[in-house]
Every structure is written in structure tokens, then in C-alpha cells.
C-alpha positions as CSV (number, residue, x, y, z in Angstrom):
1,X,25.2,-11.1,7.1
2,X,22.1,-12.8,5.6
3,X,21.8,-12.8,1.9
4,X,19.0,-10.7,0.4
5,X,16.6,-13.6,-0.4
6,X,16.8,-15.1,3.1
7,X,16.4,-11.6,4.6
8,X,13.3,-11.0,2.4
9,X,11.7,-14.4,3.3
10,X,12.2,-13.9,7.0
11,X,11.2,-10.2,7.0
12,X,8.0,-10.7,5.0
13,X,7.3,-14.2,6.6
14,X,7.1,-15.9,3.2
15,X,7.3,-19.6,2.6
16,X,6.3,-19.8,-1.1
17,X,9.4,-19.6,-3.3
18,X,7.4,-18.2,-6.3
19,X,6.2,-15.3,-4.1
20,X,9.7,-14.6,-2.9
21,X,11.0,-14.5,-6.4
22,X,8.3,-12.0,-7.4
23,X,9.5,-9.7,-4.6
24,X,13.1,-10.0,-5.9
25,X,11.9,-9.1,-9.4
26,X,10.0,-6.2,-7.9
27,X,13.1,-5.0,-6.1
28,X,15.2,-5.2,-9.3
29,X,12.6,-3.4,-11.4
30,X,12.2,-0.7,-8.7
31,X,16.0,0.0,-8.7
32,X,16.2,-0.1,-12.5
33,X,13.3,2.3,-13.1
34,X,14.3,4.6,-10.2
35,X,17.4,5.6,-12.0
36,X,15.2,7.4,-14.6
37,X,11.9,8.0,-12.9
38,X,13.0,8.6,-9.3
39,X,10.5,6.1,-7.8
40,X,12.3,5.8,-4.4
41,X,15.1,7.6,-2.7
42,X,16.1,4.5,-0.8
43,X,19.1,2.6,-2.3
44,X,19.8,0.0,0.4
45,X,18.1,-3.2,-0.7
46,X,17.2,-4.4,2.8
47,X,15.9,-1.0,3.6
48,X,13.6,-1.2,0.6
49,X,12.3,-4.6,1.8
50,X,11.4,-3.1,5.2
51,X,10.3,0.4,4.4
52,X,8.4,-0.5,1.2
53,X,7.5,-4.2,1.1
54,X,7.0,-5.0,4.8
55,X,5.4,-1.6,5.4
56,X,2.8,-2.5,2.6
57,X,2.0,-5.9,4.1
58,X,1.2,-4.4,7.5
59,X,-2.1,-3.4,6.0
60,X,-3.0,-7.1,6.1
61,X,-3.6,-6.8,9.8
62,X,-6.9,-5.1,9.0
63,X,-7.8,-7.0,5.8
64,X,-9.9,-10.2,6.4
65,X,-9.3,-13.5,4.6
66,X,-11.9,-13.1,1.9
67,X,-12.2,-11.7,-1.6
68,X,-12.3,-7.9,-1.5
69,X,-11.9,-4.8,-3.7
70,X,-9.2,-2.3,-2.8
71,X,-8.3,1.1,-4.2
72,X,-4.7,2.1,-3.6
73,X,-4.7,6.0,-3.8
74,X,-1.5,7.7,-5.0
75,X,0.0,4.3,-5.6
76,X,3.3,5.7,-6.9
77,X,5.8,2.8,-7.2
78,X,3.0,0.4,-6.2
79,X,2.9,0.7,-2.4
80,X,1.0,-0.8,-0.7
81,X,-1.2,-2.2,-3.6
82,X,1.4,-4.4,-5.5
83,X,2.8,-6.2,-2.4
84,X,-0.8,-6.9,-1.2
85,X,-1.7,-8.2,-4.6
86,X,1.4,-10.4,-4.7
87,X,0.6,-12.2,-1.5
88,X,-3.2,-12.2,-1.8
89,X,-4.5,-13.1,-5.2
90,X,-8.1,-13.0,-3.9
91,X,-7.8,-9.2,-3.6
92,X,-8.8,-7.1,-6.6
93,X,-6.7,-4.0,-6.4
94,X,-7.0,-0.7,-8.3
95,X,-3.8,1.3,-8.4
96,X,-4.8,4.9,-8.7
97,X,-1.9,7.2,-9.8
98,X,-2.0,10.4,-11.8
99,X,1.6,10.3,-13.1
100,X,1.9,8.6,-16.5
101,X,5.5,7.7,-15.7
102,X,4.6,5.9,-12.6
103,X,1.6,4.3,-14.3
104,X,4.1,3.0,-17.0
105,X,6.1,1.4,-14.2
106,X,3.0,-0.1,-12.6
107,X,1.8,-1.6,-15.9
108,X,5.3,-3.0,-16.4
109,X,5.1,-4.6,-12.9
110,X,1.8,-6.1,-13.6
111,X,3.3,-7.9,-16.6
112,X,6.6,-8.8,-15.0
113,X,4.9,-10.2,-11.8
114,X,2.0,-11.8,-13.7
115,X,-0.5,-10.1,-11.5
116,X,-4.0,-10.4,-13.0
117,X,-5.6,-9.1,-9.9
118,X,-4.4,-5.5,-10.3
119,X,-5.7,-2.7,-12.6
120,X,-3.8,0.6,-13.2
121,X,-5.8,3.8,-13.3
122,X,-4.0,6.9,-14.6
123,X,-6.2,9.2,-12.6
124,X,-6.7,11.4,-9.5
125,X,-8.7,9.9,-6.7
126,X,-11.5,12.5,-7.2
127,X,-12.0,11.3,-10.8
128,X,-12.6,7.6,-10.0
129,X,-16.2,6.6,-10.0
130,X,-16.1,3.0,-8.8
131,X,-16.7,2.0,-5.2
132,X,-14.5,-0.3,-3.1
133,X,-14.5,-2.4,0.1
134,X,-11.3,-0.8,1.3
135,X,-9.5,2.4,0.3
136,X,-5.8,2.5,1.2
137,X,-3.0,5.1,1.1
138,X,0.5,5.7,2.4
139,X,0.6,9.1,4.2
140,X,-0.5,10.9,1.0
141,X,-2.5,13.5,2.8
142,X,-3.6,14.2,6.3
143,X,-6.2,11.9,7.7
144,X,-8.9,14.6,7.3
145,X,-7.9,15.3,3.7
146,X,-7.8,11.6,2.9
147,X,-11.3,10.9,4.0
148,X,-12.7,14.1,2.3
149,X,-11.1,13.3,-1.0
150,X,-11.8,9.6,-1.0
151,X,-15.2,9.2,0.8
152,X,-17.0,8.7,-2.6
153,X,-14.9,5.7,-3.3
154,X,-16.1,3.6,-0.3
155,X,-19.0,1.1,-0.4
156,X,-21.5,1.6,2.4
157,X,-19.8,-1.0,4.6
158,X,-16.3,0.0,3.5
159,X,-13.4,1.6,5.4
160,X,-10.1,3.4,5.0
161,X,-6.6,2.2,5.9
162,X,-3.7,4.6,6.0
163,X,-0.1,4.3,7.1
164,X,1.4,6.9,9.3
165,X,4.7,7.3,11.1
166,X,4.3,10.7,12.8
167,X,1.7,13.5,13.5
168,X,-0.8,10.7,13.9
169,X,-2.5,11.8,17.1
170,X,-2.5,15.5,16.0
171,X,-4.3,14.5,12.7
172,X,-6.8,12.3,14.5
173,X,-8.1,15.3,16.4
174,X,-9.0,17.0,13.1
175,X,-11.1,14.0,11.7
176,X,-14.9,14.7,11.4
177,X,-16.9,13.3,14.3
178,X,-18.7,10.8,12.2
179,X,-15.6,8.7,11.8
180,X,-14.1,6.3,14.3
181,X,-10.6,5.0,14.3
182,X,-8.6,1.9,15.3
183,X,-4.8,1.9,15.3
184,X,-2.2,-0.8,15.2
185,X,1.4,0.0,16.0
186,X,4.4,-1.9,14.5
187,X,8.1,-1.8,15.1
188,X,10.0,-2.1,11.8
189,X,13.1,-4.3,12.0
190,X,16.5,-3.4,10.6
191,X,15.7,0.4,10.4
192,X,14.5,0.8,14.0
193,X,11.4,2.6,13.0
194,X,7.7,2.7,14.1
195,X,4.7,2.5,11.8
196,X,1.0,2.9,12.6
197,X,-1.8,1.5,10.5
198,X,-5.0,3.5,11.0
199,X,-8.4,2.1,10.2
200,X,-11.0,4.8,9.7
201,X,-14.7,4.0,9.3
202,X,-18.0,5.9,9.5
203,X,-20.0,5.4,12.7
204,X,-23.4,3.9,12.2
205,X,-26.0,6.7,12.3
């Protein structure tokens, strides 16, 4: 059985030891804070690596290699925003989360992981006035609700990225006609699960 560090390096395809260490600190903080704040129901460490860390990095399949601004809506325990910020310091990421307890955890993470490229917003999506290149979320609402609640956050050339595991095709039928979608499907190792990352952008009028 592989040790956790080796599993994490291989699963997340990481070569940089400093980045690997940051994910190990993240994992330890998540487990510690979850005892009080109920941040995740998953207790198995390798399952956390796959279902939280790897799941978050799947968004990179739609994020080009250039500096961009990203809003992570309903960030919760920091997924996907914090893993993305950890591996890509050129991304400026806003973690938008209404719960003060979860915001306290996110601010703690920013310090522990030394992530100067994230900013924590204790706020609902509807209350944020900035605009971003990309707006991401992990199955917080249906696709239709997501674009309706967050459309004001997108720059003109921006797009949404959302992670889904089921009900995807049913929800796509409910999207307004002015949006087009692109989907990438992934098989998650260790847990034998599937994940879909959906890119949603407005059609040019």
C-alpha cells in the first residue's frame, strides 16, 4: 500500500515537493477543523485526495496557461479554489463563501499555505460586484440556477466551469438557449467514480 505522500504526488501528478507539502498541510488542517466545523464528511485520507483535491484540479482542463481572475462560488472548505491557487500562482482567486466559520477556515488556509493569490469574501454570490474571467463552482446549484445567480460576475469574454457527477444531461436541457456548453468526462481513481466538468459560455449574438 502506497504511503499518503506518494499517493498524493501520483494522483495529482505533482513533481514539486513544496506543492506536495502544501497539500499535506491542507489535508491535516481539513481533518482538524472538520471535527468542529463539519467541513467534509469524508474521513479516508486518500478519498479526500481524490474527491476533493484531484476533483478540484480537473478544472484546469478548461483553464489556459495565462494569468486569469477566478471566482469560486460557495467555496466551503476551499474546493476548487484553494487547490487551483496552490498549483497555479498566476491565477487570482476569490473564494466566495457566506459562512463565517468556513471563511475562518479559508483565511487560516491562506496563511498556512502562504497563498498570496487568494482572497476570501464572506458573501453570497449575488452580493459580489467584481467581474471575473472564470466563475467556478462544485455542484452548488443546478446549471440553470448557477448561471442565473452568477451571470453578473462574468466579464464579457468570461465563462463558467462547474463540476457535476449526475443529473448533468437533464440539467443541460434547462439552460437558457443563449448558452453553449462543452463537457469533459473524467474517471476518478481509487473511488471508481465519474466526474464531469462543464464549460458554459454565452453564444455570440
